[in-house]
py3Dmol code that shows the C-alpha trace and the ligand (Angstrom):
import py3Dmol

protein = """\
ATOM      1  CA  UNK A   1     -21.465 -11.245  15.858  1.00  0.00           C
ATOM      2  CA  UNK A   2     -21.613  -8.966  12.805  1.00  0.00           C
ATOM      3  CA  UNK A   3     -22.124 -10.490   9.339  1.00  0.00           C
ATOM      4  CA  UNK A   4     -20.425 -11.866   6.257  1.00  0.00           C
ATOM      5  CA  UNK A   5     -21.201 -11.005   2.636  1.00  0.00           C
ATOM      6  CA  UNK A   6     -22.716 -14.081   0.976  1.00  0.00           C
ATOM      7  CA  UNK A   7     -23.957 -12.587  -2.306  1.00  0.00           C
ATOM      8  CA  UNK A   8     -23.554  -9.531  -4.524  1.00  0.00           C
ATOM      9  CA  UNK A   9     -25.492  -8.074  -7.451  1.00  0.00           C
ATOM     10  CA  UNK A  10     -25.670  -4.930  -9.557  1.00  0.00           C
ATOM     11  CA  UNK A  11     -27.584  -3.497 -12.483  1.00  0.00           C
ATOM     12  CA  UNK A  12     -27.659  -0.376 -14.590  1.00  0.00           C
ATOM     13  CA  UNK A  13     -29.930   1.174 -17.219  1.00  0.00           C
ATOM     14  CA  UNK A  14     -29.494   0.039 -20.829  1.00  0.00           C
ATOM     15  CA  UNK A  15     -28.529   3.493 -22.145  1.00  0.00           C
ATOM     16  CA  UNK A  16     -24.893   4.537 -21.819  1.00  0.00           C
ATOM     17  CA  UNK A  17     -24.294   8.243 -22.481  1.00  0.00           C
ATOM     18  CA  UNK A  18     -20.815   9.354 -23.521  1.00  0.00           C
ATOM     19  CA  UNK A  19     -19.150  12.681 -22.786  1.00  0.00           C
ATOM     20  CA  UNK A  20     -19.320  13.500 -26.495  1.00  0.00           C
ATOM     21  CA  UNK A  21     -23.110  13.135 -26.384  1.00  0.00           C
ATOM     22  CA  UNK A  22     -23.258  15.661 -23.528  1.00  0.00           C
ATOM     23  CA  UNK A  23     -21.118  18.069 -25.522  1.00  0.00           C
ATOM     24  CA  UNK A  24     -23.905  18.202 -28.130  1.00  0.00           C
ATOM     25  CA  UNK A  25     -26.170  20.226 -25.788  1.00  0.00           C
ATOM     26  CA  UNK A  26     -23.714  21.537 -23.153  1.00  0.00           C
ATOM     27  CA  UNK A  27     -20.692  23.821 -23.429  1.00  0.00           C
ATOM     28  CA  UNK A  28     -18.303  21.030 -22.431  1.00  0.00           C
ATOM     29  CA  UNK A  29     -15.970  18.406 -23.929  1.00  0.00           C
ATOM     30  CA  UNK A  30     -14.811  14.836 -23.401  1.00  0.00           C
ATOM     31  CA  UNK A  31     -11.347  16.243 -22.663  1.00  0.00           C
ATOM     32  CA  UNK A  32     -12.634  18.530 -19.841  1.00  0.00           C
ATOM     33  CA  UNK A  33     -14.861  15.915 -18.210  1.00  0.00           C
ATOM     34  CA  UNK A  34     -12.364  13.059 -18.417  1.00  0.00           C
ATOM     35  CA  UNK A  35      -9.363  15.067 -17.230  1.00  0.00           C
ATOM     36  CA  UNK A  36     -11.310  16.698 -14.322  1.00  0.00           C
ATOM     37  CA  UNK A  37     -13.230  13.608 -13.171  1.00  0.00           C
ATOM     38  CA  UNK A  38     -12.071  10.361 -14.836  1.00  0.00           C
ATOM     39  CA  UNK A  39     -15.541   9.847 -16.342  1.00  0.00           C
ATOM     40  CA  UNK A  40     -15.989   8.742 -19.974  1.00  0.00           C
ATOM     41  CA  UNK A  41     -19.635   7.614 -19.878  1.00  0.00           C
ATOM     42  CA  UNK A  42     -22.521   6.975 -17.485  1.00  0.00           C
ATOM     43  CA  UNK A  43     -25.743   4.939 -17.600  1.00  0.00           C
ATOM     44  CA  UNK A  44     -28.974   6.960 -17.588  1.00  0.00           C
ATOM     45  CA  UNK A  45     -32.547   5.723 -17.116  1.00  0.00           C
ATOM     46  CA  UNK A  46     -34.759   6.101 -20.175  1.00  0.00           C
ATOM     47  CA  UNK A  47     -37.679   3.644 -20.138  1.00  0.00           C
ATOM     48  CA  UNK A  48     -36.647   1.883 -16.884  1.00  0.00           C
ATOM     49  CA  UNK A  49     -37.457   3.152 -13.401  1.00  0.00           C
ATOM     50  CA  UNK A  50     -34.878   3.035 -10.646  1.00  0.00           C
ATOM     51  CA  UNK A  51     -37.081   0.412  -8.970  1.00  0.00           C
ATOM     52  CA  UNK A  52     -36.611  -1.840 -12.005  1.00  0.00           C
ATOM     53  CA  UNK A  53     -32.847  -1.436 -11.721  1.00  0.00           C
ATOM     54  CA  UNK A  54     -32.897  -2.013  -7.945  1.00  0.00           C
ATOM     55  CA  UNK A  55     -34.988  -5.148  -8.428  1.00  0.00           C
ATOM     56  CA  UNK A  56     -32.491  -6.540 -10.954  1.00  0.00           C
ATOM     57  CA  UNK A  57     -29.574  -5.855  -8.588  1.00  0.00           C
ATOM     58  CA  UNK A  58     -31.422  -7.356  -5.602  1.00  0.00           C
ATOM     59  CA  UNK A  59     -32.449 -10.459  -7.570  1.00  0.00           C
ATOM     60  CA  UNK A  60     -28.880 -10.950  -8.806  1.00  0.00           C
ATOM     61  CA  UNK A  61     -27.562 -10.743  -5.226  1.00  0.00           C
ATOM     62  CA  UNK A  62     -30.153 -13.275  -4.018  1.00  0.00           C
ATOM     63  CA  UNK A  63     -29.191 -15.689  -6.796  1.00  0.00           C
ATOM     64  CA  UNK A  64     -25.515 -15.192  -6.064  1.00  0.00           C
ATOM     65  CA  UNK A  65     -26.203 -16.055  -2.413  1.00  0.00           C
ATOM     66  CA  UNK A  66     -28.300 -19.081  -3.415  1.00  0.00           C
ATOM     67  CA  UNK A  67     -31.423 -17.892  -1.577  1.00  0.00           C
ATOM     68  CA  UNK A  68     -34.843 -16.468  -2.459  1.00  0.00           C
ATOM     69  CA  UNK A  69     -36.668 -13.373  -1.243  1.00  0.00           C
ATOM     70  CA  UNK A  70     -38.687 -15.534   1.106  1.00  0.00           C
ATOM     71  CA  UNK A  71     -35.477 -16.348   3.047  1.00  0.00           C
ATOM     72  CA  UNK A  72     -34.859 -12.676   3.942  1.00  0.00           C
ATOM     73  CA  UNK A  73     -35.339 -11.288   7.457  1.00  0.00           C
ATOM     74  CA  UNK A  74     -34.779  -7.630   6.544  1.00  0.00           C
ATOM     75  CA  UNK A  75     -34.430  -5.383   3.483  1.00  0.00           C
ATOM     76  CA  UNK A  76     -32.650  -2.028   3.699  1.00  0.00           C
ATOM     77  CA  UNK A  77     -32.568   0.254   0.663  1.00  0.00           C
ATOM     78  CA  UNK A  78     -30.284   3.238   0.503  1.00  0.00           C
ATOM     79  CA  UNK A  79     -31.297   6.049  -1.799  1.00  0.00           C
ATOM     80  CA  UNK A  80     -31.667   9.813  -1.769  1.00  0.00           C
ATOM     81  CA  UNK A  81     -34.997   9.461  -3.550  1.00  0.00           C
ATOM     82  CA  UNK A  82     -36.893   6.428  -4.802  1.00  0.00           C
ATOM     83  CA  UNK A  83     -39.707   6.473  -7.318  1.00  0.00           C
ATOM     84  CA  UNK A  84     -42.134   7.256  -4.485  1.00  0.00           C
ATOM     85  CA  UNK A  85     -41.857   9.166  -1.219  1.00  0.00           C
ATOM     86  CA  UNK A  86     -44.115   6.448   0.154  1.00  0.00           C
ATOM     87  CA  UNK A  87     -44.164   3.476  -0.045  1.00  0.00           C
ATOM     88  CA  UNK A  88     -40.450   3.210   0.495  1.00  0.00           C
ATOM     89  CA  UNK A  89     -38.287   1.631  -2.183  1.00  0.00           C
ATOM     90  CA  UNK A  90     -37.595  -1.215   0.251  1.00  0.00           C
ATOM     91  CA  UNK A  91     -41.321  -1.996   0.638  1.00  0.00           C
ATOM     92  CA  UNK A  92     -41.901  -2.097  -3.123  1.00  0.00           C
ATOM     93  CA  UNK A  93     -38.818  -4.297  -3.545  1.00  0.00           C
ATOM     94  CA  UNK A  94     -40.052  -6.612  -0.787  1.00  0.00           C
ATOM     95  CA  UNK A  95     -43.154  -7.312  -2.896  1.00  0.00           C
ATOM     96  CA  UNK A  96     -41.265  -7.633  -6.173  1.00  0.00           C
ATOM     97  CA  UNK A  97     -38.691 -10.038  -4.684  1.00  0.00           C
ATOM     98  CA  UNK A  98     -41.282 -12.234  -2.962  1.00  0.00           C
ATOM     99  CA  UNK A  99     -40.041 -11.350   0.521  1.00  0.00           C
ATOM    100  CA  UNK A 100     -42.180 -11.014   3.668  1.00  0.00           C
ATOM    101  CA  UNK A 101     -39.756  -9.320   6.067  1.00  0.00           C
ATOM    102  CA  UNK A 102     -39.533  -5.774   7.475  1.00  0.00           C
ATOM    103  CA  UNK A 103     -38.216  -3.267   4.947  1.00  0.00           C
ATOM    104  CA  UNK A 104     -37.183   0.380   5.110  1.00  0.00           C
ATOM    105  CA  UNK A 105     -35.195   3.053   3.278  1.00  0.00           C
ATOM    106  CA  UNK A 106     -32.159   4.847   4.646  1.00  0.00           C
ATOM    107  CA  UNK A 107     -30.848   8.140   3.292  1.00  0.00           C
ATOM    108  CA  UNK A 108     -27.140   8.605   3.980  1.00  0.00           C
ATOM    109  CA  UNK A 109     -26.544  10.120   0.522  1.00  0.00           C
ATOM    110  CA  UNK A 110     -23.425   8.617  -1.075  1.00  0.00           C
ATOM    111  CA  UNK A 111     -22.346   7.104   2.269  1.00  0.00           C
ATOM    112  CA  UNK A 112     -25.693   5.274   2.530  1.00  0.00           C
ATOM    113  CA  UNK A 113     -24.344   1.796   1.760  1.00  0.00           C
ATOM    114  CA  UNK A 114     -21.880   1.908   4.660  1.00  0.00           C
ATOM    115  CA  UNK A 115     -24.513   3.423   6.966  1.00  0.00           C
ATOM    116  CA  UNK A 116     -26.752   0.467   6.020  1.00  0.00           C
ATOM    117  CA  UNK A 117     -23.998  -2.056   6.790  1.00  0.00           C
ATOM    118  CA  UNK A 118     -23.667  -0.603  10.299  1.00  0.00           C
ATOM    119  CA  UNK A 119     -27.445  -0.712  10.840  1.00  0.00           C
ATOM    120  CA  UNK A 120     -27.540  -4.313   9.594  1.00  0.00           C
ATOM    121  CA  UNK A 121     -24.660  -5.231  11.925  1.00  0.00           C
ATOM    122  CA  UNK A 122     -26.839  -4.082  14.834  1.00  0.00           C
ATOM    123  CA  UNK A 123     -29.678  -6.387  13.751  1.00  0.00           C
ATOM    124  CA  UNK A 124     -27.208  -9.313  13.552  1.00  0.00           C
ATOM    125  CA  UNK A 125     -25.687  -8.451  16.945  1.00  0.00           C
ATOM    126  CA  UNK A 126     -29.166  -8.547  18.522  1.00  0.00           C
ATOM    127  CA  UNK A 127     -29.798 -11.871  16.742  1.00  0.00           C
ATOM    128  CA  UNK A 128     -32.902 -10.428  15.070  1.00  0.00           C
ATOM    129  CA  UNK A 129     -31.880 -11.604  11.577  1.00  0.00           C
ATOM    130  CA  UNK A 130     -30.092 -14.380   9.686  1.00  0.00           C
ATOM    131  CA  UNK A 131     -30.266 -12.972   6.142  1.00  0.00           C
ATOM    132  CA  UNK A 132     -30.365  -9.282   5.182  1.00  0.00           C
ATOM    133  CA  UNK A 133     -30.554  -7.699   1.723  1.00  0.00           C
ATOM    134  CA  UNK A 134     -29.043  -4.234   1.275  1.00  0.00           C
ATOM    135  CA  UNK A 135     -29.861  -2.561  -2.044  1.00  0.00           C
ATOM    136  CA  UNK A 136     -28.332   0.819  -2.853  1.00  0.00           C
ATOM    137  CA  UNK A 137     -29.811   2.553  -5.865  1.00  0.00           C
ATOM    138  CA  UNK A 138     -29.847   6.090  -7.113  1.00  0.00           C
ATOM    139  CA  UNK A 139     -31.636   7.839  -9.919  1.00  0.00           C
ATOM    140  CA  UNK A 140     -29.336  10.854  -9.947  1.00  0.00           C
ATOM    141  CA  UNK A 141     -30.361  11.820 -13.498  1.00  0.00           C
ATOM    142  CA  UNK A 142     -33.802  12.871 -12.201  1.00  0.00           C
ATOM    143  CA  UNK A 143     -32.231  15.178  -9.620  1.00  0.00           C
ATOM    144  CA  UNK A 144     -29.935  17.161 -11.883  1.00  0.00           C
ATOM    145  CA  UNK A 145     -30.266  20.406 -13.777  1.00  0.00           C
ATOM    146  CA  UNK A 146     -29.241  19.224 -17.249  1.00  0.00           C
ATOM    147  CA  UNK A 147     -28.342  22.791 -18.248  1.00  0.00           C
ATOM    148  CA  UNK A 148     -25.729  23.008 -15.438  1.00  0.00           C
ATOM    149  CA  UNK A 149     -22.493  21.633 -16.915  1.00  0.00           C
ATOM    150  CA  UNK A 150     -20.694  21.808 -13.561  1.00  0.00           C
ATOM    151  CA  UNK A 151     -22.895  19.068 -12.020  1.00  0.00           C
ATOM    152  CA  UNK A 152     -24.836  17.028 -14.599  1.00  0.00           C
ATOM    153  CA  UNK A 153     -21.715  15.607 -16.280  1.00  0.00           C
ATOM    154  CA  UNK A 154     -20.630  13.906 -13.039  1.00  0.00           C
ATOM    155  CA  UNK A 155     -23.520  11.580 -12.181  1.00  0.00           C
ATOM    156  CA  UNK A 156     -25.235   8.415 -13.425  1.00  0.00           C
ATOM    157  CA  UNK A 157     -27.954   5.924 -12.459  1.00  0.00           C
ATOM    158  CA  UNK A 158     -27.518   2.380 -11.117  1.00  0.00           C
ATOM    159  CA  UNK A 159     -27.951  -0.090  -8.286  1.00  0.00           C
ATOM    160  CA  UNK A 160     -25.711  -2.406  -6.268  1.00  0.00           C
ATOM    161  CA  UNK A 161     -26.750  -4.999  -3.690  1.00  0.00           C
ATOM    162  CA  UNK A 162     -25.357  -7.428  -1.144  1.00  0.00           C
ATOM    163  CA  UNK A 163     -26.856 -10.286   0.840  1.00  0.00           C
ATOM    164  CA  UNK A 164     -25.515 -10.516   4.382  1.00  0.00           C
ATOM    165  CA  UNK A 165     -25.501 -13.725   6.418  1.00  0.00           C
ATOM    166  CA  UNK A 166     -24.400 -14.511   9.979  1.00  0.00           C
ATOM    167  CA  UNK A 167     -20.643 -14.173  10.528  1.00  0.00           C
ATOM    168  CA  UNK A 168     -17.869 -12.126  12.061  1.00  0.00           C
ATOM    169  CA  UNK A 169     -16.414 -10.517   8.974  1.00  0.00           C
ATOM    170  CA  UNK A 170     -17.135  -6.846   9.669  1.00  0.00           C
ATOM    171  CA  UNK A 171     -13.899  -5.995  11.471  1.00  0.00           C
ATOM    172  CA  UNK A 172     -14.420  -2.255  11.966  1.00  0.00           C
ATOM    173  CA  UNK A 173     -16.739   0.518  10.861  1.00  0.00           C
ATOM    174  CA  UNK A 174     -16.871   4.295  11.262  1.00  0.00           C
ATOM    175  CA  UNK A 175     -19.656   6.731  10.375  1.00  0.00           C
ATOM    176  CA  UNK A 176     -19.635  10.502  10.555  1.00  0.00           C
ATOM    177  CA  UNK A 177     -21.888  13.444   9.757  1.00  0.00           C
ATOM    178  CA  UNK A 178     -21.104  17.119   9.519  1.00  0.00           C
ATOM    179  CA  UNK A 179     -24.430  18.819   8.811  1.00  0.00           C
ATOM    180  CA  UNK A 180     -23.968  21.465   6.136  1.00  0.00           C
ATOM    181  CA  UNK A 181     -26.788  22.068   3.644  1.00  0.00           C
ATOM    182  CA  UNK A 182     -24.850  24.802   1.840  1.00  0.00           C
ATOM    183  CA  UNK A 183     -22.128  22.588   0.334  1.00  0.00           C
ATOM    184  CA  UNK A 184     -24.459  20.247  -1.503  1.00  0.00           C
ATOM    185  CA  UNK A 185     -28.228  20.027  -1.501  1.00  0.00           C
ATOM    186  CA  UNK A 186     -31.277  18.873  -3.452  1.00  0.00           C
ATOM    187  CA  UNK A 187     -34.612  20.481  -2.488  1.00  0.00           C
ATOM    188  CA  UNK A 188     -37.713  18.300  -2.001  1.00  0.00           C
ATOM    189  CA  UNK A 189     -41.112  18.669  -3.691  1.00  0.00           C
ATOM    190  CA  UNK A 190     -42.907  21.833  -2.549  1.00  0.00           C
ATOM    191  CA  UNK A 191     -46.516  20.764  -3.096  1.00  0.00           C
ATOM    192  CA  UNK A 192     -49.257  23.242  -3.920  1.00  0.00           C
ATOM    193  CA  UNK A 193     -50.503  24.312  -0.512  1.00  0.00           C
ATOM    194  CA  UNK A 194     -52.272  27.667  -0.959  1.00  0.00           C
ATOM    195  CA  UNK A 195     -50.970  28.585   2.527  1.00  0.00           C
ATOM    196  CA  UNK A 196     -47.287  27.926   1.778  1.00  0.00           C
ATOM    197  CA  UNK A 197     -45.418  31.227   1.333  1.00  0.00           C
ATOM    198  CA  UNK A 198     -41.859  29.781   1.253  1.00  0.00           C
ATOM    199  CA  UNK A 199     -39.867  29.766  -2.025  1.00  0.00           C
ATOM    200  CA  UNK A 200     -40.427  26.766  -4.339  1.00  0.00           C
ATOM    201  CA  UNK A 201     -37.023  25.854  -5.774  1.00  0.00           C
ATOM    202  CA  UNK A 202     -36.603  23.477  -8.731  1.00  0.00           C
ATOM    203  CA  UNK A 203     -35.638  19.927  -7.725  1.00  0.00           C
ATOM    204  CA  UNK A 204     -32.024  20.024  -8.828  1.00  0.00           C
ATOM    205  CA  UNK A 205     -28.684  19.272  -7.211  1.00  0.00           C
ATOM    206  CA  UNK A 206     -26.552  22.262  -6.248  1.00  0.00           C
ATOM    207  CA  UNK A 207     -22.962  21.708  -5.228  1.00  0.00           C
ATOM    208  CA  UNK A 208     -19.838  23.644  -4.311  1.00  0.00           C
ATOM    209  CA  UNK A 209     -17.542  21.188  -6.084  1.00  0.00           C
ATOM    210  CA  UNK A 210     -14.236  22.409  -4.699  1.00  0.00           C
ATOM    211  CA  UNK A 211     -15.494  22.334  -1.078  1.00  0.00           C
ATOM    212  CA  UNK A 212     -16.752  18.761  -1.543  1.00  0.00           C
ATOM    213  CA  UNK A 213     -13.433  17.861  -3.163  1.00  0.00           C
ATOM    214  CA  UNK A 214     -11.333  19.050  -0.200  1.00  0.00           C
ATOM    215  CA  UNK A 215     -13.718  17.466   2.307  1.00  0.00           C
ATOM    216  CA  UNK A 216     -13.647  14.149   0.404  1.00  0.00           C
ATOM    217  CA  UNK A 217      -9.858  13.857   0.171  1.00  0.00           C
ATOM    218  CA  UNK A 218      -9.400  14.504   3.899  1.00  0.00           C
ATOM    219  CA  UNK A 219     -12.298  12.238   4.877  1.00  0.00           C
ATOM    220  CA  UNK A 220     -11.122   9.308   2.777  1.00  0.00           C
ATOM    221  CA  UNK A 221      -7.567   9.429   4.090  1.00  0.00           C
ATOM    222  CA  UNK A 222      -8.688   9.952   7.708  1.00  0.00           C
ATOM    223  CA  UNK A 223     -11.445   7.320   7.716  1.00  0.00           C
ATOM    224  CA  UNK A 224      -9.383   4.609   6.023  1.00  0.00           C
ATOM    225  CA  UNK A 225      -6.505   5.073   8.464  1.00  0.00           C
ATOM    226  CA  UNK A 226      -8.959   4.886  11.362  1.00  0.00           C
ATOM    227  CA  UNK A 227     -10.869   1.744  10.352  1.00  0.00           C
ATOM    228  CA  UNK A 228      -7.723  -0.135   9.346  1.00  0.00           C
ATOM    229  CA  UNK A 229      -6.191   0.610  12.757  1.00  0.00           C
ATOM    230  CA  UNK A 230      -9.432  -0.330  14.557  1.00  0.00           C
ATOM    231  CA  UNK A 231      -9.464  -3.631  12.661  1.00  0.00           C
ATOM    232  CA  UNK A 232      -6.024  -4.353  14.163  1.00  0.00           C
ATOM    233  CA  UNK A 233      -4.382  -4.248  10.737  1.00  0.00           C
ATOM    234  CA  UNK A 234      -1.677  -2.249   9.018  1.00  0.00           C
ATOM    235  CA  UNK A 235      -2.386  -0.406   5.774  1.00  0.00           C
ATOM    236  CA  UNK A 236      -0.170  -2.812   3.813  1.00  0.00           C
ATOM    237  CA  UNK A 237      -2.413  -5.704   4.961  1.00  0.00           C
ATOM    238  CA  UNK A 238      -5.383  -4.376   2.951  1.00  0.00           C
ATOM    239  CA  UNK A 239      -5.845  -6.346  -0.273  1.00  0.00           C
ATOM    240  CA  UNK A 240      -8.562  -4.232  -1.888  1.00  0.00           C
ATOM    241  CA  UNK A 241      -9.743  -0.638  -1.435  1.00  0.00           C
ATOM    242  CA  UNK A 242     -13.213   0.181  -2.761  1.00  0.00           C
ATOM    243  CA  UNK A 243     -13.541   3.988  -2.605  1.00  0.00           C
ATOM    244  CA  UNK A 244     -16.653   5.994  -3.448  1.00  0.00           C
ATOM    245  CA  UNK A 245     -16.570   6.788  -7.156  1.00  0.00           C
ATOM    246  CA  UNK A 246     -17.113  10.552  -7.297  1.00  0.00           C
ATOM    247  CA  UNK A 247     -13.957  11.784  -8.977  1.00  0.00           C
ATOM    248  CA  UNK A 248     -10.770   9.880  -9.896  1.00  0.00           C
ATOM    249  CA  UNK A 249      -8.704  12.873  -8.767  1.00  0.00           C
ATOM    250  CA  UNK A 250     -10.148  12.621  -5.244  1.00  0.00           C
ATOM    251  CA  UNK A 251      -9.022   8.969  -5.086  1.00  0.00           C
ATOM    252  CA  UNK A 252      -5.591   9.703  -6.568  1.00  0.00           C
ATOM    253  CA  UNK A 253      -5.004  12.542  -4.094  1.00  0.00           C
ATOM    254  CA  UNK A 254      -6.174  10.535  -1.070  1.00  0.00           C
ATOM    255  CA  UNK A 255      -3.864   7.665  -2.101  1.00  0.00           C
ATOM    256  CA  UNK A 256      -0.870   9.968  -1.480  1.00  0.00           C
ATOM    257  CA  UNK A 257      -1.851  10.254   2.212  1.00  0.00           C
ATOM    258  CA  UNK A 258      -1.982   6.477   2.694  1.00  0.00           C
ATOM    259  CA  UNK A 259       0.501   3.609   2.579  1.00  0.00           C
ATOM    260  CA  UNK A 260      -1.633   1.141   0.651  1.00  0.00           C
ATOM    261  CA  UNK A 261      -0.050   0.080  -2.678  1.00  0.00           C
ATOM    262  CA  UNK A 262      -1.744   1.903  -5.573  1.00  0.00           C
ATOM    263  CA  UNK A 263      -2.704  -1.277  -7.437  1.00  0.00           C
ATOM    264  CA  UNK A 264      -5.063  -2.211  -4.589  1.00  0.00           C
ATOM    265  CA  UNK A 265      -7.455   0.690  -5.287  1.00  0.00           C
ATOM    266  CA  UNK A 266     -10.330  -0.291  -7.562  1.00  0.00           C
ATOM    267  CA  UNK A 267     -12.400   2.054  -9.719  1.00  0.00           C
ATOM    268  CA  UNK A 268     -15.229   1.911 -12.254  1.00  0.00           C
ATOM    269  CA  UNK A 269     -16.004   5.630 -12.452  1.00  0.00           C
ATOM    270  CA  UNK A 270     -14.873   5.727 -16.091  1.00  0.00           C
ATOM    271  CA  UNK A 271     -17.989   3.850 -17.262  1.00  0.00           C
ATOM    272  CA  UNK A 272     -20.504   4.617 -14.454  1.00  0.00           C
ATOM    273  CA  UNK A 273     -19.879   8.190 -13.264  1.00  0.00           C
ATOM    274  CA  UNK A 274     -20.989   8.918  -9.712  1.00  0.00           C
ATOM    275  CA  UNK A 275     -23.962   6.692  -8.839  1.00  0.00           C
ATOM    276  CA  UNK A 276     -24.090   7.843  -5.206  1.00  0.00           C
ATOM    277  CA  UNK A 277     -24.523   5.059  -2.621  1.00  0.00           C
ATOM    278  CA  UNK A 278     -24.765   2.440  -5.397  1.00  0.00           C
ATOM    279  CA  UNK A 279     -21.119   3.038  -6.333  1.00  0.00           C
ATOM    280  CA  UNK A 280     -19.375   0.793  -3.786  1.00  0.00           C
ATOM    281  CA  UNK A 281     -21.737  -2.228  -3.934  1.00  0.00           C
ATOM    282  CA  UNK A 282     -21.709  -2.037  -7.756  1.00  0.00           C
ATOM    283  CA  UNK A 283     -17.911  -2.017  -7.794  1.00  0.00           C
ATOM    284  CA  UNK A 284     -17.915  -4.874  -5.261  1.00  0.00           C
ATOM    285  CA  UNK A 285     -20.223  -6.950  -7.434  1.00  0.00           C
ATOM    286  CA  UNK A 286     -18.171  -6.378 -10.579  1.00  0.00           C
ATOM    287  CA  UNK A 287     -14.966  -7.413  -8.787  1.00  0.00           C
ATOM    288  CA  UNK A 288     -16.647 -10.390  -7.110  1.00  0.00           C
ATOM    289  CA  UNK A 289     -17.980 -11.688 -10.429  1.00  0.00           C
ATOM    290  CA  UNK A 290     -14.552 -11.171 -12.035  1.00  0.00           C
ATOM    291  CA  UNK A 291     -13.053 -13.455  -9.343  1.00  0.00           C
ATOM    292  CA  UNK A 292     -10.827 -10.706  -7.939  1.00  0.00           C
ATOM    293  CA  UNK A 293     -11.553 -11.394  -4.246  1.00  0.00           C
ATOM    294  CA  UNK A 294     -10.227 -14.453  -2.402  1.00  0.00           C
ATOM    295  CA  UNK A 295     -11.437 -15.875   0.873  1.00  0.00           C
ATOM    296  CA  UNK A 296      -9.713 -14.267   3.856  1.00  0.00           C
ATOM    297  CA  UNK A 297      -8.682 -11.106   2.011  1.00  0.00           C
ATOM    298  CA  UNK A 298      -9.288  -7.713   3.623  1.00  0.00           C
ATOM    299  CA  UNK A 299     -11.464  -5.120   1.867  1.00  0.00           C
ATOM    300  CA  UNK A 300     -11.471  -1.447   2.943  1.00  0.00           C
ATOM    301  CA  UNK A 301     -14.499   0.620   1.892  1.00  0.00           C
ATOM    302  CA  UNK A 302     -14.671   4.424   2.094  1.00  0.00           C
ATOM    303  CA  UNK A 303     -17.514   6.758   1.108  1.00  0.00           C
ATOM    304  CA  UNK A 304     -18.464  10.424   1.475  1.00  0.00           C
ATOM    305  CA  UNK A 305     -21.455  12.385   0.322  1.00  0.00           C
ATOM    306  CA  UNK A 306     -24.211  14.881   0.892  1.00  0.00           C
ATOM    307  CA  UNK A 307     -25.002  15.776   4.441  1.00  0.00           C
ATOM    308  CA  UNK A 308     -22.061  15.901   4.623  1.00  0.00           C
ATOM    309  CA  UNK A 309     -21.637  12.270   5.610  1.00  0.00           C
ATOM    310  CA  UNK A 310     -18.796   9.759   5.551  1.00  0.00           C
ATOM    311  CA  UNK A 311     -18.540   6.039   6.170  1.00  0.00           C
ATOM    312  CA  UNK A 312     -15.699   3.525   6.080  1.00  0.00           C
ATOM    313  CA  UNK A 313     -15.211  -0.075   7.130  1.00  0.00           C
ATOM    314  CA  UNK A 314     -12.961  -3.114   6.879  1.00  0.00           C
ATOM    315  CA  UNK A 315     -14.514  -6.433   5.863  1.00  0.00           C
ATOM    316  CA  UNK A 316     -12.913  -9.879   5.639  1.00  0.00           C
ATOM    317  CA  UNK A 317     -14.036 -11.579   2.432  1.00  0.00           C
ATOM    318  CA  UNK A 318     -15.502 -15.070   2.400  1.00  0.00           C
TER     319      UNK A 318
END
"""
ligand_1 = """\
51
ACO
N -17.150 21.507 -19.017
C -16.315 22.534 -19.261
N -16.053 23.479 -18.335
C -16.603 23.353 -17.122
C -17.476 22.300 -16.813
C -17.745 21.339 -17.816
N -18.531 20.278 -17.634
N -17.868 22.435 -15.534
C -17.268 23.538 -15.043
N -16.509 24.095 -16.023
C -15.686 25.299 -15.949
C -16.105 26.256 -14.852
O -17.150 27.104 -15.313
C -14.806 27.001 -14.591
O -14.686 27.988 -15.577
P -14.061 29.446 -15.210
O -12.655 29.154 -14.722
O -14.117 30.183 -16.489
O -14.936 29.995 -14.114
C -13.728 25.964 -14.846
O -14.357 24.904 -15.617
C -13.135 25.366 -13.595
O -14.191 24.975 -12.746
P -13.877 24.361 -11.318
O -15.171 24.199 -10.580
O -12.798 25.160 -10.684
O -13.313 22.930 -11.729
P -12.652 21.864 -10.780
O -11.306 21.547 -11.288
O -12.803 22.212 -9.340
O -13.530 20.581 -11.063
C -15.344 19.309 -10.148
C -14.914 20.617 -10.796
C -15.101 18.180 -11.150
C -16.828 19.419 -9.829
C -14.527 19.075 -8.858
O -14.548 20.202 -8.042
C -15.056 17.886 -8.086
O -15.017 16.767 -8.537
N -15.526 18.123 -6.868
C -16.074 17.054 -6.041
C -17.452 16.775 -6.506
C -17.997 15.569 -5.848
O -17.301 14.662 -5.471
N -19.317 15.574 -5.767
C -20.076 14.514 -5.294
C -19.844 14.173 -3.855
S -21.236 13.718 -3.017
C -21.912 12.570 -3.906
O -21.259 11.721 -4.412
C -23.415 12.626 -4.148
"""
view = py3Dmol.view(width=600, height=400)
view.addModel(protein, "pdb")
view.setStyle({"model": 0}, {"cartoon": {"style": "trace"}})
view.addModel(ligand_1, "xyz")
view.setStyle({"model": 1}, {"stick": {}})
view.zoomTo()
view.show()
């Protein structure tokens, strides 16, 4: 037994920031950002915390599934950094959602949602759970150097969530990690120990964009081929592809290595930017609420991110 998706939810901050607004304080332009990434605007936290956004997404998923927090057997949150180092985001959400189950955070960077699905599948296989909430939320705006035009224009804040119930709808899943802190990293807090003699870097994302780009194109094409084959399907059988939303050019290049019709790839990067592990569940929720998915259809998910990590899976909808 694995699981089936029985509810979805998503939420984002109220404030949408356009490329033109960034061009007011950065040496950039809407033309550069849109043509290089496919991004027109992104949501950025102002008065809200990322916990508020995660709570809204989690609550929406519970309502969509027709259950309450008290019905949950497990909460997994995926994030690179919540509002606190401890308690975990999952523990705070457990309280806010009225749940009483075990709860923990998982950091798989942008691949975190698919890592969480595989972890949840293990809990279902061992019959430890009947209902699991996965909430993926990222406050990327707090982790950026807003004077660095090569990174800050690419990211946004948001949360996506799913409720999983008992079922056999996870047909295949693949995770990978290729440890490499040089390609992309965000330092942690240094503290003020008088004994610490190591450098104290600013908490800001650093990235070799072109290296990530090449890695991402290869990973997406490779992982999707693999999970579709392991699901016993052909690429033309896939009804919907939900790729990680990091750069539209990565998706458009990976498409050329696959035989899935182009109209089956879904995107929302234009209005969200890269919201890390929240990207795929947010896209899933938007498509679910728009009535795009039909029972029995096959969804292929593919993510890549810091670590470097990748994750992909095939899920039967309904
Ligand atoms: N506005 C205007 N000019 C810019 C900007 C900007 N915002 N940013 C960089 N430039 C300039 C550079 O300084 C450079 O100028 P130069 O030629 O005078 O030196 C020029 O534009 C070209 O820069 P490149 O880095 O070569 O641009 P590229 O076409 O590679 O695009 C990008 C950069 C968008 C970052 C691309 O490499 C990319 O998308 N990489 C993948 C990033 C990614 O997916 N990251 C996240 C993955 S993990 C996760 O999701 C958390």
